[in-house]
N, C-alpha and C positions, 0 to 999 in steps of 0.2 A: 443844191451844191453848197458845200461849206464855204464860208467867207472868212476873210481876215482883215481887220482894220489895222492900218499901218500909219504911223505918224511920221511926218516929214517936217523939216524946218521950212520957213518961208522961202529961203533960197533954193532948197532942194525941190520944193513944189513948183516954184517958178521955172527951174531948169527942166523938170519933167514936162511941164506944160509946153515949153518951147520945143523940146525934142519931139514930143508927140505931134505938135503942129507941123514941124519940119518933115516928119515921116508920114503925115497924113493919117494918123491913127489916134485912138483914144488913149488917155492916160492909163486907164484900166488895162487895155491891151498891151501897152508898153511895159507896164510893171509885170504883168503875167509873163510876157515873152522873156523879160530879163530873169525872172525867177526860174522859168522853165529851162533857160539856157544854163543857169548856174547849177540846177539839179542835174542836167545832162553832163555838164563838165565834172561835177563831183562824182557821178557814177563812173564816168570814163576813167578818171584818175584812180578811183578805187579798184576798178577792174584791171587797169594797167599795173598797179602796185601788186595785186594778187598774181598776175601773170609773171611779173618780174620775180617775185618771191619763189614761185613754183619753178621757174627756169633756173634761178640761182641755186635752189636746193638740189635740183636734178643734176646740175653741173658743178656742184661745190668742189669736188676733187679736181676738176679741170682748172677752176679758178685758183685753187690753192697751189697747184703746180705752176701755173703761169705767173702768179703774183705772190711768191713766197714771202716777200718782205711785208706784205699786207696782212699776213696771217697773225692772229694773236699768239702769244707765247703759250706753249703747252703748260698744263698744270704743274706747278712745282718749279718751273723755269723762271729766271729773272727776266724782267721786261727790258 
């Protein structure tokens, strides 16, 4: 399995040790779980943004009718 060396400040390392001890886990497991959680969060945000863009595109005319003051001026019109 590929590995990654990560550098931490003395304070960060001590904090990681303390958190791992409090959770009854290893520092390696703690860091892996944190990275996995961030990856999952990133994927969820990306998927959510894609779903929003798709929904907005599908319903653009409805949004324009409901919020005409938020529509950009047509080409050639003054802002």
